[in-house]
N, C-alpha and C positions, 0 to 999 in steps of 0.2 A: 202826320197831319199838317201840321204848324208850316214845318217847309212848301208844303204842297201849295197851302193858300197861299201863301207869298209868294211861290210863283209863281199862283193864278191871277196874282194882284200885278203884278210885272207884267204876263202877258195883256191884261185888259189895256196898260196901259200905250203898249203896241199893239193892240188892235184899234184903239183911239188914231193911232196914226196911221196907221195903214184904212182904217177907215175913209179917212178925209181924202187918202189920196186916191182912190176906186170910187168915188162917191160921183163924179161929174160923167167919167166911163160907165159906168154902171146905170145910170139913168138910159140909156141906149137899149137895157132890156126890156123896157117897160114901156116903149112909146116908138110910136113907127108914121110913116107915113103914109104906107102903102094900105087897099081897102082890107078890114080885117072877114076871113076867111066862114067864121062863125060868131053868135052874143050867146052868152049864157049870163042868165037873172038867177040868183039865189035868193032864200032870206036865211039867213043865220039866226036863230029862235036858240035862245039861252032854254026854253022853256019846252023844246024839240027834247026825243029820246034817240037812244041810239044803243049799241052795246058797249061795255066796258071794256077800255083799252089796255091792254097786257105788257105792250112792248114791242119796239122792233130792238132784233139784237144778232147776235152770233156765234157761233159751233166754234168750240175749242176741242179737238179730237177729232175721231173716223178717219185718221187717225195720225198721232204724231205731229198733227200740222202746227203744232206752236213751241214744238223742240227747242227750237237752235234760239228761238227768245231769249229763253234763258240764260244764255253765255254770252251775252249781249253786254260788253263795256260799257260802264257807263261815262258821259252820261246819255247815248244813244240811248238805251234800254229803258229808263225813264222817259224820253221823249218819245218811244215808241207804244208803250202804257201810258203816256195820257193821248196820244193820239186817239187811242181806242176807247179808253173810258171815261178821261177826262170830263165834265160838264161844261158847256162852252169853248171845247178845244179842238172837237175833233168827230170823229164816227159817235162818239158820247153812248157806246150800245150801255140797252136798258135791261137787257135778259141776258144773260150768260148761261149759255149750257154747256159741259164740261163732260169727257168719256167716262165713265167708270172703268178705268184699265183692266185689263184681262189677259197681257202675255202674247196677244195675238195682232197679227197684224189688220188694222182697219179702213186702210184703205194711201195713207202714206206714211206708215210707220206702225209700230207698237207702241202702247201704252203699256207703264208698268203698272201690275197688280199690290192692292195694299195685302194682299193673304195669296204668297206664291204657291205655298203649300197649307193643307187646314189646318186652324189654330196660331199659327205666326202671322200679328198682325202689325204691321210696320205703317203707322202711319203719313211717312215721313216722304214715300216713297213717289217719285216723278217731280213732275211739276204743275200740273192741273190744280192742286193746295194753293201754292204759289200765286198762279195764274188770279183764282179769286181770292186771294187776300190782298191783292194789289189794284185788282179792279174794286173790291169794295174801299177801300183807301181811298181812293180818285171820287166812288162816288156810293156812300153811304146805303143810297136806294136802292141800287143796282139789285135785280132778281137772280137768283141762279136756280138752274136745274140742271139736272146729270141722267145721261143716258148709255146703256152696254151694248157694246159691239161682239164682245164673244166675254169670255171666264174663263182663268185657269181648267184644266180637265180635271181636277178634282171634284170639280162641283158636279153633285149630282152625280158622279163619274159619268160624264160625258152631258148628262142632260141638263141644260138650260133652264128647263120649265122644270124643277124642282123646289123644295123645301131651303134644300142647299142656299142657291141662290138667293133666296128672300136673306137666307143667314148674311151672307156675303155680303147683297146690299146695306142690310141693316149695321152689318162691323163697317161700313164704305159708310154711313151717316153718324155713326161713332166717331170715326175717325176727323170728318166733318168738323163735328160740334166741338172736339176737341185744338180745331182752328179756329175756331172762333166764328165760324160760319152756318149760316143759318140755310138749309138745301127749302127750297121754296114748291120744287116742283122733281119728281122722280117717273122714269120712264120704265119699260119694260127691255124687249132685245129689237135693236134697230131692225127697222125694214125685214126680218123673220120671222112675220105674225103674231098671234098671242093665243094661249089658253086662258079661257075666261077662269077658268076654277084658280087659277095660277094667281089671277090680277083680285079675285077675290081675298086669298090669304095674304096676297101682300099687301091691301089693307086692311085686313083685321092684323096683322100680324105691326102696321105702320102705328095704328091704333092703339095696342098693347106697349110698344115700345116706346110709349110718349114722341111719338112725331107723327102725330095726330095733324098737323099744320100741312102738313106734307100733301102736295097734290099730286093725283097719280095722272100720267099723263098713257093714254093709247091710243092706236096702236104702232104709230111711225110708222107706220104702212109708207109703201111710193107709190103715191094717187089712185089708192085704193080703199072708198070708203065701207069696204065690207064693216070694219068693229060698231061704222054706228047703227049698223041694221038690227046687230046684236044688242048694242047699249037699248035702244027703241023695246025689242020686243025679251027682254032677260033684263026683271027687275034686281035681280042678286048682283047681278054684272052691271047694270047702271050705277047701283050703290057705290061701287069698286071705283068708278073710274069718273073721273072729276074735269078732263078738258079731254076730246078727240082732235088730236095732231095726227096729222098730215103731212108727208114728205111731198114737197112738187108739186102741188095745187095747181100752178097755172103749167104744167106740164114738164118735164127735167130736161133743164138744160135747152130752154125756150124763148122767144121772145116775150113771154107772162103778158100776151095782150087779154086772156081770159083767164079767171080765175076760179072754177066752182068748186063749191061743197057738194055735197049732196040733199037732198031734202030730208033724209032721216036726219043727217048730222043737225040741220038747222032745225028739224021740228025736236032734236032730244032732250032740249032746256039744259045742255053743255054747251061749255064754251070750246070755238075750234079756233084752233091754230093751223098756222102755217110751220110747222115746227121742222122743217127743214124746204131748205129755197137754195137758191145760185149753182154753184159748181159752177161760176163762171170767173174768168180773169180779174182780177181787181180795180181794171181800167174801163175794159171792155165788155163788162156785164152791168157796166152804170143804169145805160138805157131801160134793160131788163128788167133790172132790179127797181128802178122809179116807177115803171109799172106795177111790178108783183108788189107791192109794199101798198098800193092805192086799192088797187083792184083785188088783192084777195079779198080786200072788206068789201068792197064794195059786191062782188061777185060772191063771194064765199062767204061772208059773214066772221073771217077771221081775225081774231081779235090781237094774235101775234104774230111775227114774220122773224124769222130766224133763218140767217142764211151764211150759207155752207162754203167754206169755214172762215173762220174768225181772222185768218192771219198766214200766208204762204211762210213760214219759217223754218224753212227744210232748203235742201239742195235741188239742182234743175233737172236731175237725174230721176227725180220720182216722182209718182204720179199726181196732179192735178198744182204742176209748180206753182203756179201765178195765183191760187183762184185765192179770195177773202177779200178785205179792203186794205191790208195792208202786204207789204213784201219784204220778208226779214230775211234774205238765205244767205248773208255772209257774217256772222260774228266777230271772226278776224279782221276784217276790216272796220265794221261798223257800220257796213252801208245799208241805206232801208228806204222805202219808197210808201208813200201815203198814197192810195188812190181815188182813182176820180168817185168808185166806190163807197168812199168812208164819206165826202161831203154829199151822194145823195144822200145816205142814210142820215145825215146830219139836219138835212132836212124835215124830217121828222122826229129825231131823237132830241135836236137838241132845242125845239120847242114844244114840246109836251112832256108828259109822264107817267108811266104805267098808273092806273085809276082813274084818269080822265076822259070822257065819254065821248064816241064818235056824235054825232049831229045827224041822220041819216037825210034825212030833208034836205040838208045843204051839202050833199055826199051823191056823186055821181059822175056822168061823162060829158065835157063839156059839146052844150049846141046838143045835147041827146046823141049822140054819134061817139062813139067809142075811138076811131080816129081820130079825131082832135083832141083825146087826151083824156087826161079824171083827173079831178080833186075829190078831197076829201077832209073834213071840219071835223076834229074837236074840241070841247071846251074841259074847262076845269073843274076839278072837283069843287070848286064853290058856286061853279055859273057864272064865273066873269071873266075870266081869259076866254080868248080860241084861238087856234092856229088853225088856218086856210092850207095846205099841203096841195100844189098842182103839180100834173104835167101834162107835158106838149109833145113828149119826143117821136109820135109821131105823125103830127100836123105838118102840113104843105104851105100855112099860110098864117098873117097874125087873124088873133082872133081879142073880143073882148069879154075880159069876165065883170060882172055886177052884181053887187050885194049891197042890199040890207040888213045892220045888226040889229037886232029886235031880244027881248025877252029877259032885259035884267044884264047882258054880257057888254063888256066896255065898249062905249063908242068911241073912246081914242083914237087916238093916231095909231095906224096901221104899219106896221113896220117889214118892209116886202126884201126878202133875201131872194137870192136867184142862183143856177149854175146852168151855164151853157155843157152841156151834156156832150154836144156836137165837137166843141172845143178839145182838145190836149194841151191846152195850156191851164195849169195849175191858177193861176192871176186868176180866172176864170169862175171859178167854183165859190160859192156859199161867198156870194157879193153881195155886202148892205148897199141895196136901192133907199132912195128917198124916200121917206115914210107919206103915206099919202094920207090926207084929214078927213074923213067920212063931213058928209051936210049933218044939216040941221037933225035930220030924220032919219041920219046913219047911215046910208047910204054912200058907198065909194064904187068906183073904175077902177081900171088899169087896162091895158094893150096885154097881150101874153105873145112873145112870140114862139117860131117853134124850137124846136129841141132844146126845151127848156125844163127845166125844177123851179117850182117857187114856192115861197111860204110866206104867207100871209097871217100876221101875227100882232096880238096887244101885247106879248111877255114881252121884258125887256132881256131875254135871255140870248144867248147865243156869242159866237165867235170863232175866227179861224185859228190857229194854232201857228206858229213860225216859226218854230223848232227845224232848222237840217240837215239834213243829212251831209258826212264825209263823200268819197269817192268810195268805189269797188278796187279791190284788188283779189289777186290768185293768193292763198294761202303758201306762207312763207313754206319754204324747208331750208335745214332738217326741223321735224318735230318729235320732240319727246315726252313720254307722260309715264312716271311711275308707279302714277293711281295714290300717291300717300297724301295726298293735299285735300282729301275728300273727306266728308262724312259719309258713314258705312249705310250704308240704304241710297245715295246719291247715284247720277250718272255720270260715267266720266266726261270731261270736255267733248264738245264736238262729235261723240259720240252717237250715233242713232239709231234705236231697235229697229226692226225692221220685222222679228218674228222674235219670241222669247224675250227673256228681257236682263239684261247685262248690266249688272251694276256693281255699286263698289260693294267689299268685304275684306274681312281680317285672309289674311295670305292661309293657307294651308300647306300643311309639309313641313311643320317647323320654321317655316319662312317666316319672317319678321316683316313689318308693315302692313298696304291695304292691295289687294288688287280687283280685279273687274271679273265677276264670276257669275254665268250663265244661268238663271235661277230656275227656270220654268223647267221641274223634273217630268213632266210626261206631257204628252200631247195636250193643247189648249181645247178649249171649244172655239173653232175656228170663224171667222165671220168671211173674211177672204177664200181664197182657195189656198190649200196647203203647202206649207212650206216649212224646212228644220230653220231652227234658230240661226239668226246672223246679225247684225248692229256692223256698218258704215260712219268711215270717218273720213275727213278729209276735202281736195276741192276734183269737182271731175276735170281740170284742168291739166292735172299732173301725168305729164308723160313716160319719161324713165327715172325710178326711182328703187329705192328697197326699202320692205317693209324689213321689221327682226321684231319677234316677241318672244317671249318666255313663256310655255306654257304647262300646265297639267289636268290632267285627265283625272276625274274624283273616282270614275267608273268606268267598266268597257263601254268603248264608242269613237268615236273620231272627236278632232278638233279641226280648224281651218283657218288656215290664213289666206285675204280675200286679195285680190291687187286690180287695177284697171276696171271698175266696176264703172258705171255707165247705166243706161236705159233700164228703169222695169217698167214692167207690165202692169198694167192696171187690175189693178186686183187680183194679180199673180205674184206676190213675194216670190218666189219659188222660180220666176222667171226675169232674170236680168244676166246682161253684158257684162263678163266678167270672168277674171281666173280666178284660180284656185287652188293652191297648196293643201289634200287634205292627206293628215295622219291619223292613224288609230293605233288606238293602246296594244297591238298585237304587233306593230312594226311595219302592215302595209301601209304605201304612200301612191299619193298619186298627183300629176297634174291633170287638172279638170276646165274646159272650156263652156260654160253653162253661153245660155240669148235670151234675149228678150219675149222670143217668137213663143215657145214653146215648153221652156225650162229645162227640155233634156240634155245632158251634159254628156260632152263627150270626152274621150279619156283622150291627152298628150302624150301621158306616158307616166309609168307605171313601177314598182320595185318593191322592196322591202328591207328595212334597216332592223337591227336589234329592237327587240318589244318594247314600245314606252313602258308599258303597265301604266298601274294607276297610282297615284296618290305622289310621282316624283315628278321633277320640274326638268322641261325638257326645252331648250331652245330652235328654234321655225325661224326659216325665211325665204323671202319671196321677191324677185328682184325682176329688174326689166330694161332694155333697154335696147330701145326699135322694136325688131319680130324676134329681141331674144327673149326667153323666160327664165333662170334660174329658180330650184327648190333647194334650199340648206337645212338639213335637218342636224342640230348638236356640231355647226360647225362645217359639215361635210356637206358640199354640195353633190346631189345624190340623181340630177341629170338638169339639161340644158333643155328648153324646145323651141322649134322656129313657130311662131304663128302671129301673123298680121292682121287678125280679125277686128282688135281694140288697139288703139294708140294709145287712148288715154281713159282715167278714171282713178274713182277713191280708191283706198285702202278699207279692208276690215276683218275679221274674225266673227268665226261658224261655228257652230258645233252640228254632230248629229242629236236627233231628236231627244230628247230628253237626261243628254248629258249635260251635269251641271259640271263644266269643264272651267276653271280659273286662269287667268292671263295676266300678265306682268311686265313691264322693262318694253314699252313697244316704242320702239326707233323706225322713223321717216327718214330716211337720205336721202339727198339729189343725187341723179346721174345726169350725163352728157344731157346736153336737149330736155332736159326737164321741163322746161313749158313754166317755171317757176323763178320767182325771188327768192333767192338765199339768204341766211341771215347768220 
């Protein structure tokens, strides 16, 4: 903490210089000689009322989208975390929702469970605990929420809406407590409906187990308000729900111009959240994000807005590879990029806090016309400070905004921050403009330009981080990992689970050291389309290379080496452009080609070797040179085939369903024309 705040003081010294340099240019954002197309006059009255603000934030999970951030080197990893969570530095996320891992693909990967098998709990698996800890270290006031996309297959014998699932979530809360984390909100099953009695049992269990502070969110449906109808009509169910949280209230991947809730939701007496939104590129989604944050409250009275996802820390062949507020796909190079979305989010998060209250009478559409833009005003908990956030993202001409401040709110200097969302120049984002001094009666005016987001605030917080990223590079070969350098339960460096859970364990069959083991012993409760377990590693630019590993089958089934893995179909991890060497315990092997269209694998060659058996180590290899693909089992090349469908891609491990296989001594070496640097 001391190191962090020391860094923050240094940031502020740099920010002062940055502010001086940009002040003259930035005043142009609020001045224009052209006639204004509309005028808005409002009163910002500290006595006026509105709903309590719960925060603007983002979602880590749903799934695997924060995975590679954990593997980033320092100082880049801390820089990205600062941009995400540090107050007055970047996105300043106020509300972080994380996935409760379930060993199943939940969009861009699978997140590991804390309880792969019944009763065997490890509270250090995965990276969401770490992420929440890092968020809290930077902003102790950040609020935390959790939601499941799936669960291990033992839960309820495949039935999510079971007592097992409630126990599973309670164990997860216990893990959070052990990490010193207080979870503020908990949901059910992401976008998969609801069972009223289950929510009632969940609420009762939370109260009985000492988690009465945890607010229950229902039901995280996608733009479907049926849960509000049941909250209004069923008193027992209503007592079990604290927050009505609905996804994409402005429409899925829409312009977010209209963001209604339902009359029953607004009349329910419950808090309303836009509990997932976005799914847009970290730069080009900025305009829609600006509209959605404001209009979610104006239209729907949603007091929280959660962007999906937080960050795109995944390789570019996976679904939704650039969504979020930041992009971090290359831990080997340290390259990252902070998106325009982060600065749009900052216009709200840096100048408000959860617990502030909206002023309904000082919120609406500019000139009474939503095409001109929107504005919302929030006041501090002691009704002294206020912030007004304005967006003119669809306006076509300048317009005047006039406000009169009264009712005990500060009539001091109004600090103006502006972002040109039509610009692709980061220097145009979150720029401090000249202050405005209200008149004696508390009135002030400014001219708004089209295509901007503004914050008008009496708070003195706010700032723009200065850390910069190194350049991009292809992941160098050769690459080797014997997995001995990790703690048990961790994920191997750069290895991204797509289905199942591949983590570090003690090696079997009397081998010393540590290995990677596939931990999901049965099919999970899926969220995406079903797939067998696999994990990917490396760079999509790799062309000609050889992958070798030791493998051990713990029970009858098969293991796979994956190569030249490329595009994966959205919500269908089984459908991915890739080649495979599959070998079973009986010695039956095959070279296979998959595709990202339908996931139907084509056999390019097959045969039989001596049975691999179980609990015995064997060495497998798969190599690529142009259109030539060779498979090696225990030092013998069993077949070379010719296929030119895929010319480059990642490596990986796979198993048959429920196979708890182990892998050790991974080697990936470059061949001629590898299209990658070598070390």
